[in-house]
ZAVEXRO-811886 format. One record per residue: x, y, z of N, C-alpha, C in turn; residue in one letter. Coordinates in Angstrom, 2 decimals, padded with zeros to 5 digits. Atoms other than C-alpha are relative to their C-alpha. Layout:
residues N
   neast  nnorth     nup  caeast canorth    caup   ceast  cnorth     cup res
       X       Y       Z       X       Y       Z       X       Y       Z   a
...
This chain:
residues 242
   neast  nnorth     nup  caeast canorth    caup   ceast  cnorth     cup res
  000.31 -001.34 -000.51  030.89 -042.36  018.46  000.80  001.04 -000.80   x
 -000.64 -000.99  000.85  031.64 -039.45  016.14  000.22  001.29  000.80   x
 -000.35 -001.19 -000.77  033.47 -036.62  017.92  000.46  001.09 -000.96   x
 -000.33 -001.09  000.92  033.75 -033.23  016.22  001.42  000.50  000.23   x
 -001.33 -000.59 -000.13  037.10 -031.60  015.52 -000.02  001.24  000.90   x
  000.13 -001.13 -000.92  035.78 -028.62  017.48  000.28 -000.46  001.44   x
 -000.25  000.56 -001.34  035.77 -030.82  020.61  001.49 -000.32  000.17   x
 -001.42  000.36 -000.11  039.27 -032.16  019.87  000.86  001.26  000.15   x
 -000.75 -001.26 -000.13  040.49 -028.56  019.48 -000.06  000.51  001.44   x
  000.13 -000.43 -001.38  039.12 -027.68  022.92  000.81 -000.86  000.95   x
 -000.75  000.90 -000.87  040.61 -030.76  024.56  001.51  000.18 -000.20   x
 -001.43 -000.19  000.27  043.96 -030.19  022.84  000.48  001.33  000.58   x
 -000.36 -001.27 -000.62  043.99 -026.54  023.96  000.22 -000.18  001.50   x
 -000.11  000.22 -001.44  043.55 -027.83  027.51  001.12 -000.96  000.36   x
 -000.86  001.11 -000.44  045.67 -031.00  027.59  001.13 -000.35 -000.97   x
 -000.97  000.40  001.01  047.80 -031.13  024.44  001.31  000.78  000.07   x
 -001.28 -000.71  000.10  051.37 -030.12  023.66  000.62 -000.27 -001.36   x
 -000.73  000.11  001.26  053.51 -029.54  020.58  001.47  000.27  000.27   x
 -001.43 -000.21 -000.19  057.27 -029.85  020.42  000.80 -000.56 -001.16   x
 -000.94  000.54  000.98  060.23 -030.47  018.15  001.11 -000.66  000.80   x
 -000.89  000.78 -000.87  062.38 -033.22  019.63  001.47  000.14 -000.39   x
 -001.45 -000.08  000.21  066.14 -033.78  019.68  000.40 -000.39 -001.42   x
 -000.28  000.38  001.39  065.99 -035.37  016.21 -000.59  001.01 -000.98   x
  000.59 -001.09  000.80  064.25 -032.18  014.98 -001.21 -000.45 -000.79   x
  001.29  000.42  000.54  060.99 -033.98  014.25 -001.11  000.55  000.89   x
  001.14 -000.52 -000.74  057.65 -032.54  015.26 -000.72 -001.12  000.73   x
  000.76  000.98 -000.76  055.77 -034.38  017.98 -001.20  000.67  000.65   x
  001.21 -000.48 -000.64  052.20 -033.83  019.10 -000.41 -001.02  001.05   x
  000.37  000.88 -001.11  051.01 -035.23  022.43 -001.28  000.51  000.65   x
  001.18 -000.35 -000.80  047.77 -035.31  024.36 -000.17 -001.09  001.05   x
  000.14  000.97 -001.08  047.34 -036.96  027.74 -001.24  000.25  000.82   x
  001.20 -000.12 -000.83  044.34 -037.67  029.94 -000.17 -001.26  000.82   x
  000.25  001.16 -000.86  043.18 -039.96  032.72 -001.19 -000.83 -000.47   x
  001.19  000.69  000.49  040.06 -040.98  030.78  000.34 -000.88 -001.20   x
 -000.40  000.93  001.06  040.80 -044.11  028.71 -000.98  000.05 -001.17   x
  001.01 -000.02  001.07  037.52 -043.84  026.77  000.28  001.10 -001.01   x
 -000.22 -001.12  000.92  038.28 -040.42  025.33  001.31 -000.17 -000.77   x
 -001.28  000.22  000.69  041.86 -041.42  024.51 -000.13 -001.06 -001.09   x
  000.26  001.00  001.04  040.65 -044.50  022.63 -000.73  000.62 -001.19   x
  000.73 -000.69  001.07  038.24 -042.30  020.66  000.94  000.85 -000.83   x
 -000.97 -000.82  000.72  041.07 -039.94  019.76  000.90 -000.86 -000.87   x
 -000.92  000.86  000.76  043.37 -042.77  018.68 -000.71 -000.69 -001.16   x
  000.77  000.56  001.11  040.57 -044.22  016.53 -000.17  001.03 -001.11   x
  000.19 -001.07  000.98  039.93 -040.87  014.84  001.31  000.38 -000.67   x
 -001.32 -000.38  000.51  043.64 -040.10  014.43  001.03 -001.01  000.50   x
 -000.90  001.06 -000.47  045.74 -043.28  014.69  001.43  000.50  000.22   x
 -001.37 -000.33 -000.36  049.02 -042.73  016.47  000.51 -001.07  000.93   x
 -000.45  000.93 -001.03  050.66 -044.34  019.48 -000.68  000.38  001.31   x
  000.68 -000.24 -001.27  048.59 -044.66  022.65  000.61 -000.92  001.04   x
 -000.63  000.83 -001.01  050.32 -045.83  025.79 -000.34  000.48  001.40   x
  000.29 -000.27 -001.41  049.81 -045.99  029.54  001.26  000.52  000.68   x
 -001.12 -000.55 -000.76  052.06 -043.87  031.77 -000.23 -000.21  001.48   x
  000.12  000.22 -001.44  052.72 -044.79  035.39  000.68  001.10  000.80   x
 -000.67 -001.10 -000.69  054.35 -041.45  036.21 -000.97  000.88  000.78   x
  001.01 -000.78 -000.70  051.08 -040.02  037.49 -000.61 -000.82  001.13   x
  000.66  000.70 -001.09  049.26 -040.86  040.72 -001.28 -000.67 -000.48   x
  001.21  000.57  000.58  046.13 -041.49  038.65  000.35 -000.73 -001.30   x
 -000.22  000.64  001.31  045.87 -043.82  035.62  000.05  001.07 -001.08   x
 -000.22 -001.08  000.97  047.12 -041.74  032.68  000.43 -000.60 -001.34   x
 -000.32  000.48  001.34  047.18 -042.39  028.94  000.48  001.15 -000.86   x
 -000.58 -001.03  000.87  049.22 -040.49  026.37 -000.12 -000.45 -001.46   x
  000.06  000.20  001.45  048.50 -040.26  022.65  001.07  000.88 -000.63   x
 -001.06 -000.76  000.65  051.41 -039.19  020.48  000.10 -000.35 -001.47   x
 -000.16  000.18  001.44  052.12 -038.76  016.81  001.18  000.86 -000.43   x
 -001.20 -000.74  000.41  055.23 -037.60  014.95 -000.10  000.49 -001.44   x
 -000.23 -000.62  001.30  055.93 -035.31  012.00 -001.18 -000.09 -000.95   x
  001.02 -000.08  001.04  053.92 -035.93  008.82 -001.32 -000.63  000.43   x
  001.24  000.64 -000.45  051.38 -038.15  010.62 -000.88  000.96  000.80   x
  000.77 -000.95 -000.79  050.30 -035.14  012.68 -000.75  001.01 -000.86   x
  000.51 -001.10  000.82  049.37 -032.96  009.72 -001.52  000.01 -000.08   x
  001.45  000.05  000.12  045.77 -034.14  009.32 -000.67  000.48  001.28   x
  000.56 -000.42 -001.29  045.03 -033.71  013.03  000.10  001.52  000.17   x
 -000.20 -001.43 -000.18  046.52 -030.21  013.14 -000.82  000.82 -001.00   x
  000.81 -000.70  001.01  044.79 -029.17  009.90 -001.46  000.06  000.42   x
  001.42  000.09 -000.35  041.43 -030.30  011.26 -000.37  000.81  001.25   x
  000.33 -000.79 -001.19  041.68 -028.54  014.63  000.36  001.47 -000.16   x
 -000.47 -001.38  000.16  043.31 -025.36  013.30 -001.12  001.04 -000.04   x
  001.03 -001.05  000.04  040.03 -023.52  012.53 -000.64  000.30  001.35   x
  000.72 -000.12 -001.27  038.86 -023.99  016.13  000.89  000.26  001.20   x
 -000.87 -000.18 -001.15  041.88 -023.95  018.42  000.21  001.48  000.28   x
 -000.20 -001.40 -000.41  042.36 -020.72  020.39  001.28  000.14  000.81   x
 -001.12 -000.16 -000.93  044.87 -021.16  023.21  001.32 -000.39 -000.65   x
 -001.23  000.45  000.65  047.44 -023.06  021.12  000.00  000.30 -001.50   x
  000.14 -000.27  001.43  046.48 -021.55  017.77  001.33  000.43 -000.64   x
 -001.28 -000.44  000.56  049.85 -019.81  017.24  000.96 -001.18 -000.17   x
 -000.87  001.18  000.08  051.70 -023.07  017.98 -000.43 -000.93 -001.14   x
  000.51  000.88  001.06  049.45 -025.10  015.66  000.37  000.54 -001.37   x
 -000.30 -000.59  001.30  049.93 -022.68  012.78  001.49 -000.05 -000.30   x
 -001.45  000.08  000.21  053.70 -022.56  013.27  000.42 -001.43 -000.35   x
 -000.35  001.40  000.27  053.88 -026.38  013.31 -000.46 -000.44 -001.38   x
  000.44  000.30  001.37  051.84 -026.66  010.12  000.92  000.65 -001.02   x
 -000.98 -000.66  000.86  054.22 -024.17  008.54  001.29 -000.82 -000.06   x
 -001.19  000.86 -000.09  057.11 -026.35  009.74 -000.15 -001.24 -000.87   x
  000.24  001.21  000.78  055.57 -029.48  008.20 -000.03  000.28 -001.49   x
  000.09 -000.34  001.42  054.83 -027.75  004.92  001.38  000.36 -000.57   x
 -001.32 -000.45  000.45  058.32 -026.22  004.68  000.93 -001.19 -000.24   x
 -000.93  001.13  000.09  060.07 -029.54  005.23 -000.64 -001.27 -000.58   x
  000.71  001.16  000.56  057.58 -031.81  003.45  000.93 -000.77 -000.94   x
 -000.82  000.85  000.86  059.37 -034.75  001.83  001.43 -000.19  000.48   x
 -001.39  000.12 -000.46  062.58 -034.37  003.86  000.16 -000.90  001.22   x
 -000.11  000.71 -001.27  061.74 -036.38  006.99  000.49 -001.44 -000.14   x
 -000.38  001.39  000.19  062.39 -039.82  005.51  001.38 -000.16 -000.63   x
 -001.29  000.04  000.68  065.75 -038.91  004.00  001.05  000.77  000.79   x
 -001.08 -000.76 -000.62  069.14 -037.64  005.07 -000.13  001.46 -000.44   x
  000.18 -001.41  000.30  069.11 -033.86  005.25  001.33  000.75  000.09   x
 -001.22 -000.80 -000.01  071.70 -031.17  004.72  000.10  000.80  001.31   x
 -000.23 -000.81 -001.20  073.21 -029.02  007.45 -000.92  001.22  000.01   x
  000.86 -001.19  000.08  071.21 -026.01  006.22 -001.44 -000.33  000.39   x
  001.36  000.42 -000.35  067.94 -027.92  006.52 -000.11 -000.23  001.50   x
  000.02  000.25 -001.44  068.81 -029.05  010.05  000.04  001.30  000.80   x
 -000.05 -001.30 -000.67  069.67 -025.49  011.06 -001.34  000.71 -000.09   x
  001.31 -000.62  000.17  066.37 -024.28  009.65 -001.02 -000.67  000.92   x
  000.90  000.71 -000.92  064.49 -026.98  011.59  000.25  000.45  001.44   x
 -000.33 -000.41 -001.37  066.35 -025.94  014.74 -000.56  001.40  000.28   x
  000.56 -001.35 -000.19  065.23 -022.32  014.22 -001.49 -000.08  000.32   x
  001.42  000.20 -000.32  061.62 -023.57  014.24 -000.16 -000.53  001.43   x
  000.04  000.55 -001.37  062.34 -025.51  017.44  000.11  001.14  001.02   x
 -000.19 -001.14 -000.90  063.56 -022.29  019.12 -001.25  000.88  000.02   x
  001.18 -000.85  000.09  060.55 -020.32  017.88 -001.19 -000.63  000.71   x
  001.11  000.69 -000.65  058.08 -022.96  019.05  000.17  000.00  001.51   x
 -000.25 -000.01 -001.45  059.73 -023.15  022.47 -000.31  001.37  000.59   x
  000.31 -001.35 -000.46  059.41 -019.39  022.76 -001.51  000.21  000.15   x
  001.45 -000.09 -000.08  055.69 -019.61  022.04 -000.53 -000.74  001.22   x
  000.48  000.83 -001.11  055.24 -022.36  024.63  000.36  000.61  001.34   x
 -000.48 -000.45 -001.30  057.32 -020.87  027.45 -000.52  001.39  000.34   x
  000.34 -001.40 -000.26  056.43 -017.20  027.06 -001.44  000.35 -000.35   x
  001.38 -000.25  000.40  052.83 -017.62  025.88 -000.09  001.10 -001.06   x
 -000.01 -001.02  001.04  053.78 -015.46  022.89 -001.01 -000.37 -001.09   x
  000.87  000.25  001.13  051.49 -015.09  019.91  000.68  000.49 -001.27   x
 -000.51 -000.44  001.30  052.19 -014.63  016.21 -000.98  000.94 -000.67   x
  001.00 -000.95  000.49  049.33 -012.14  015.88 -000.95 -000.62 -001.02   x
  001.01  000.63  000.83  047.11 -014.69  014.16 -001.38  000.40  000.52   x
  001.36 -000.36 -000.41  043.44 -013.75  014.19 -000.60 -001.16  000.79   x
  000.64  001.04 -000.80  041.70 -015.66  016.96 -001.35 -000.39 -000.60   x
  001.23  000.46  000.66  038.86 -017.80  015.58 -001.17 -000.10  000.98   x
  001.01  000.11 -001.04  036.51 -016.99  018.46 -001.39 -000.22 -000.57   x
  001.34  000.13  000.57  033.51 -016.77  016.15 -000.28 -001.40 -000.53   x
  000.17  001.36  000.51  034.12 -020.34  014.94 -000.37 -000.99  001.10   x
  000.11  000.94 -001.11  033.75 -021.82  018.39 -001.37  000.07  000.67   x
  001.28  000.07 -000.67  030.71 -022.94  020.29  000.03 -001.06  001.08   x
  000.08  000.95 -001.12  029.51 -025.51  022.83  000.93 -001.20 -000.10   x
 -000.87  001.18  000.11  031.54 -028.42  021.40  001.43  000.33  000.41   x
 -001.35 -000.43 -000.40  034.81 -026.49  021.82  000.07  000.20  001.51   x
  000.01 -000.24 -001.44  033.86 -025.37  025.33 -000.07 -001.31  000.77   x
  000.07  001.32 -000.64  033.01 -028.98  026.18  001.38 -000.65  000.06   x
 -001.35  000.57  000.02  036.47 -030.14  025.11  000.92  000.71  000.98   x
 -000.84 -000.78 -000.91  038.12 -027.33  027.05 -000.35 -000.31  001.45   x
  000.41  000.28 -001.37  036.08 -028.01  030.18  000.34 -001.44  000.39   x
 -000.41  001.38 -000.28  036.73 -031.77  029.91  001.48 -000.06  000.36   x
 -001.42 -000.01 -000.30  040.41 -030.88  030.04  000.36  000.87  001.19   x
 -000.47 -000.94 -001.02  041.12 -027.75  032.09 -001.12  000.67  000.77   x
  001.12 -000.62 -000.68  037.70 -027.02  033.53 -000.49 -000.81  001.18   x
  000.59  000.70 -001.14  035.64 -027.96  036.53 -001.48  000.31  000.10   x
  001.41 -000.15 -000.31  032.00 -028.45  037.47 -000.17 -000.42  001.45   x
  000.15  000.35 -001.41  030.99 -028.40  041.12 -001.18  000.75  000.60   x
  000.99 -000.76 -000.77  028.58 -027.13  043.77  000.75  000.71  001.10   x
 -000.72 -000.82 -000.96  029.98 -024.28  045.83 -001.02  000.81  000.81   x
  000.94 -000.68 -000.89  027.95 -023.05  048.83 -001.44 -000.12 -000.53   x
  001.33  000.35  000.49  024.84 -024.75  047.46 -000.34  000.64 -001.35   x
  000.23 -000.60  001.32  025.28 -023.02  044.09  000.83 -000.75 -001.05   x
 -000.77  000.65  001.06  026.27 -024.80  040.85  001.03  000.97 -000.57   x
 -001.06 -000.85  000.54  029.52 -023.52  039.38  000.79 -000.75 -001.07   x
 -000.88  000.55  001.01  031.71 -024.07  036.34  001.14  000.98 -000.20   x
 -001.13 -000.90  000.22  035.16 -022.70  035.56  000.94 -000.59 -001.03   x
 -001.04  000.37  000.97  037.86 -022.78  032.88  001.19  000.90  000.26   x
 -001.18 -000.77 -000.36  041.43 -021.69  033.60  001.16 -000.28 -000.94   x
 -001.20  000.16  000.79  044.72 -021.17  031.80  000.92  001.19  000.19   x
 -001.00 -001.04 -000.25  047.89 -019.08  031.76  000.17  000.98 -001.15   x
 -000.30 -000.83  001.16  047.86 -017.60  028.26 -000.99  001.15 -000.17   x
  000.84 -001.16  000.28  046.46 -014.29  027.05 -001.26 -000.41 -000.75   x
  001.17  000.48  000.73  044.13 -016.27  024.78 -001.12 -000.44  000.93   x
  001.01  000.40 -000.97  042.36 -017.62  027.87 -000.79  001.22  000.45   x
  000.69 -001.25 -000.37  041.57 -014.03  028.84 -001.00  000.41 -001.09   x
  000.90 -000.34  001.10  040.09 -013.34  025.37 -001.20 -000.95 -000.03   x
  001.08  001.00 -000.02  038.10 -016.57  025.58 -000.97  000.28  001.14   x
  000.86 -000.30 -001.15  036.80 -015.66  029.04 -000.89  001.19 -000.28   x
  000.80 -001.19  000.32  035.65 -012.28  027.77 -001.16 -000.35 -000.92   x
  001.09  000.43  000.88  033.63 -013.99  025.02 -001.03 -000.81  000.79   x
  000.91  000.81 -000.82  032.16 -016.48  027.51 -000.87  000.88  000.88   x
  000.77 -000.92 -000.84  031.10 -013.61  029.77 -001.11  000.66 -000.80   x
  001.02 -000.64  000.86  029.27 -011.92  026.87 -001.11 -000.99 -000.36   x
  000.96  001.00  000.46  027.58 -015.18  025.86 -000.80 -000.61  001.15   x
  000.64  000.74 -001.08  026.83 -016.89  029.18 -000.04  000.75  001.34   x
 -000.12 -000.67 -001.28  027.73 -014.44  031.94  001.24 -000.47  000.74   x
 -001.14  000.41 -000.80  030.16 -015.08  034.77  000.97  001.14  000.21   x
 -001.00 -001.02 -000.32  033.33 -013.25  035.76  001.39 -000.53 -000.30   x
 -001.39  000.34  000.28  037.06 -013.21  035.04  000.83  000.21  001.25   x
 -000.92 -000.09 -001.13  039.50 -013.96  037.85  001.42  000.07 -000.54   x
 -001.35 -000.21  000.51  043.04 -012.72  037.25  000.99 -000.10  001.16   x
 -001.09  000.06 -000.97  046.16 -013.69  039.20  001.31  000.23 -000.74   x
 -001.30 -000.23  000.63  049.87 -013.31  038.53  000.40 -001.15 -000.92   x
 -000.42  001.16  000.79  050.02 -016.77  036.93 -001.10 -000.60 -000.88   x
  001.04  000.60  000.81  046.61 -017.53  035.39 -001.21  000.92 -000.12   x
  001.33 -000.60  000.15  043.23 -016.36  034.13 -001.02 -001.11  000.23   x
  001.04  001.02 -000.19  040.06 -018.16  035.21 -001.38  000.64 -000.17   x
  001.40 -000.40  000.17  036.50 -017.75  034.01 -000.84 -000.83  000.95   x
  000.89  000.66 -000.95  033.93 -018.57  036.72 -001.44  000.39 -000.30   x
  001.42 -000.28  000.17  030.18 -018.85  036.36 -000.78 -000.76  001.06   x
  000.71  000.58 -001.13  027.66 -019.54  039.13 -001.51  000.01 -000.23   x
  001.45 -000.06 -000.07  024.02 -020.22  039.80 -000.71 -000.40 -001.27   x
  000.84  000.34  001.16  021.37 -020.22  037.08  000.77  000.08 -001.31   x
 -000.78 -000.11  001.23  023.82 -019.05  034.42  000.93 -001.20 -000.19   x
 -000.83  001.20  000.08  026.12 -021.96  035.25 -000.80 -001.19 -000.50   x
  000.86  001.10  000.44  023.23 -024.38  034.78 -000.29  000.10 -001.50   x
  000.28 -000.19  001.42  022.40 -022.89  031.39  001.23 -000.29 -000.86   x
 -001.24  000.31  000.71  026.06 -023.11  030.30  000.23 -001.51 -000.05   x
 -000.20  001.45 -000.06  026.34 -026.73  031.45 -001.00 -000.72 -000.90   x
  001.02  000.60  000.86  023.08 -027.58  029.66  000.38  000.14 -001.47   x
 -000.38 -000.24  001.39  024.43 -026.05  026.42  001.12 -000.94 -000.46   x
 -001.14  000.83  000.41  027.65 -028.11  026.44 -000.21 -001.49  000.29   x
  000.21  001.40 -000.40  026.18 -031.34  027.88  000.03 -001.00 -001.16   x
 -000.01  000.99  001.08  025.56 -033.05  024.49  001.40 -000.32 -000.54   x
 -001.34  000.17  000.56  029.27 -032.66  023.65  001.02 -000.48  001.01   x
 -000.92  000.47 -001.04  030.89 -033.56  026.98  000.23 -001.49 -000.11   x
 -000.30  001.44 -000.07  032.61 -036.93  027.33  000.49 -000.33  001.41   x
 -000.63  000.34 -001.27  034.80 -036.98  030.44 -000.87  000.42  001.18   x
  000.80 -000.51 -001.12  032.57 -034.85  032.69 -001.50 -000.06 -000.28   x
  001.40  000.06  000.40  029.27 -035.75  031.01 -000.90 -000.53  001.12   x
  000.81  000.62 -001.04  027.98 -037.98  033.80 -000.18  000.94  001.19   x
  000.06 -000.95 -001.11  028.80 -035.41  036.49 -000.91  001.19 -000.34   x
  000.83 -001.13  000.43  027.19 -032.59  034.49 -001.47 -000.37 -000.05   x
  001.40  000.44  000.10  024.04 -034.60  033.82 -000.61 -000.17  001.39   x
  000.50  000.19 -001.37  023.71 -035.49  037.52 -000.29  001.35  000.66   x
  000.21 -001.32 -000.59  024.10 -031.86  038.54 -001.26  000.66 -000.56   x
  001.20 -000.58  000.61  021.45 -030.71  036.04 -001.26 -000.69  000.51   x
  001.17  000.75 -000.48  019.08 -033.47  037.14 -000.35  000.41  001.42   x
  000.22 -000.41 -001.39  019.52 -032.42  040.76 -000.74  001.33  000.07   x
  000.62 -001.32 -000.06  018.58 -028.81  040.07 -001.33  000.06 -000.73   x
  001.32  000.08  000.63  015.71 -029.73  037.78 -001.01 -000.60  000.98   x
  000.88  000.60 -001.02  014.30 -031.85  040.62 -000.29  000.98  001.12   x
  000.15 -001.01 -001.06  014.86 -029.05  043.13  000.40  001.35 -000.60   x
 -000.36 -001.22  000.73  014.73 -025.86  041.03  000.48  001.11  000.92   x
 -000.49 -001.15 -000.74  016.59 -022.78  042.13 -001.05  001.10  000.03   x
  000.90 -001.14 -000.09  014.65 -019.79  043.31  000.66  001.19 -000.66   x
 -000.57 -001.14  000.71  015.22 -016.85  040.98 -000.98  000.47 -001.03   x
  000.90 -000.49  001.03  013.80 -015.23  037.93  000.63 -000.09 -001.36   x
 -000.45 -000.15  001.37  014.02 -015.37  034.19  000.62 -001.21 -000.65   x
 -000.49  001.17  000.73  015.07 -018.96  033.39 -000.75 -001.25  000.44   x
  000.80  001.22 -000.18  013.77 -022.51  033.29  000.27 -000.69  001.33   x
 -000.29  000.64 -001.27  015.34 -023.40  036.65 -000.71  000.68  001.17   x
  000.74 -000.67 -001.06  013.02 -021.10  038.58 -001.15 -000.86  000.49   x
  001.18  000.70 -000.53  010.39 -022.59  040.89 -001.26  000.65 -000.54   x
């Protein structure tokens, strides 16, 4: 099964993390309860995949360190939105210190690595950006599928189909604004998160657009679409009308 880097970018924006550990090596991690999608990721980008018993649900974590992460980050960089600043900073880190990870390093090099660790932590904790241009025009249904498989939901609320994507960063707000222009829906804002919600016929059309790219929520999305195709909604202007 060939999964696009656009999908991996969406899933990583939802479920992934980047950090510089105590040894000042870069570490990329992505965790999920779906073993199938984690096996696909580890096949596409071999790293270390292990089971964690710290969650109430079965949970698998894929991790990769330093130079082994470069290909993955390079391939998702054109598509990632929410963690784009972090990805670009980490690629800069890898490029700056290329060739030094397998050897003893000087105090100056270690101090420079530590400065990157502080900067990355600031991006993660404060949701800061480095003013990189957001690649919103590069993204489409495959990215949204990855994002929804991670931090999204599909459900029926008061007999109406609904989909939502949520997150705490300012990039989620920008993404929601693009989704509203493309598919409709609304932006919910609280003190701790932004959430894009879409209901009814527009939700069905959005789910139909991303269905070919979904993995984790594919079966649920297909069942929901089949239900409404069998019992079309009453409305006007789309294929789900009676």
